[in-house]
C-alpha positions in Angstrom: -0.5 -27.1 47.1 -2.1 -25.0 43.9 -5.8 -25.8 43.2 -6.7 -27.8 40.4 -9.0 -26.2 37.6 -11.6 -28.7 36.1 -9.6 -28.2 32.8 -6.5 -29.4 34.4 -8.6 -32.2 35.9 -10.4 -33.3 32.4 -6.7 -33.1 30.7 -5.2 -35.4 33.9 -8.5 -37.7 33.4 -9.3 -38.5 30.4 -7.3 -39.5 27.1 -8.7 -37.7 24.8 -12.1 -35.5 25.3 -15.0 -32.9 23.1 -16.3 -30.5 25.0 -20.1 -30.0 24.4 -20.0 -26.7 26.0 -21.4 -23.5 24.2 -20.5 -19.9 24.9 -22.8 -18.3 27.5 -25.0 -15.3 26.5 -25.2 -13.1 29.0 -28.1 -11.2 26.4 -31.4 -9.8 28.6 -29.7 -10.5 31.8 -29.7 -7.7 34.6 -26.5 -5.6 34.0 -25.6 -6.2 37.6 -25.8 -9.6 37.3 -23.9 -10.3 33.7 -21.1 -7.9 35.7 -20.7 -10.5 38.1 -20.8 -13.4 35.2 -18.7 -11.9 33.4 -16.2 -10.9 36.6 -16.5 -14.4 37.5 -15.6 -15.9 33.9 -12.6 -14.0 33.9 -11.5 -14.6 37.2 -12.0 -18.6 36.9 -11.2 -18.7 32.8 -14.3 -20.4 31.9 -17.7 -18.9 31.5 -19.3 -21.3 33.5 -19.5 -22.6 36.9 -19.5 -26.9 34.8 -17.5 -28.0 32.2 -19.4 -30.9 30.1 -18.4 -33.2 27.5 -17.6 -36.5 25.9 -14.3 -38.5 26.4 -12.2 -41.3 25.9 -11.1 -43.4 29.3 -8.9 -46.3 29.0 -10.6 -47.2 25.5 -14.4 -46.8 26.8 -16.6 -43.3 25.7 -17.8 -41.5 28.5 -19.8 -38.5 28.9 -18.7 -36.4 32.1 -19.5 -33.0 34.1 -16.8 -31.2 36.3 -17.6 -28.2 38.1 -15.3 -25.0 38.0 -15.2 -24.4 42.0 -12.6 -21.1 40.8 -15.7 -19.6 38.7 -17.9 -19.8 42.0 -15.7 -18.3 44.7 
């Protein structure tokens, strides 16, 4: 069974959604840590381990937080 990504789950669960996330900045971080973050971002397709936003769910406006475990693995 293929792993469901956080983005896939958000698209399946909500009628519509708006992301609150902004691009991550690696400025000022140690070079090795910046490399690890960039590698994880490339692998997972997102630049953070958590996606946040607001969404419509059955006519209700809700806030969401979804973990992208592919970033951490």
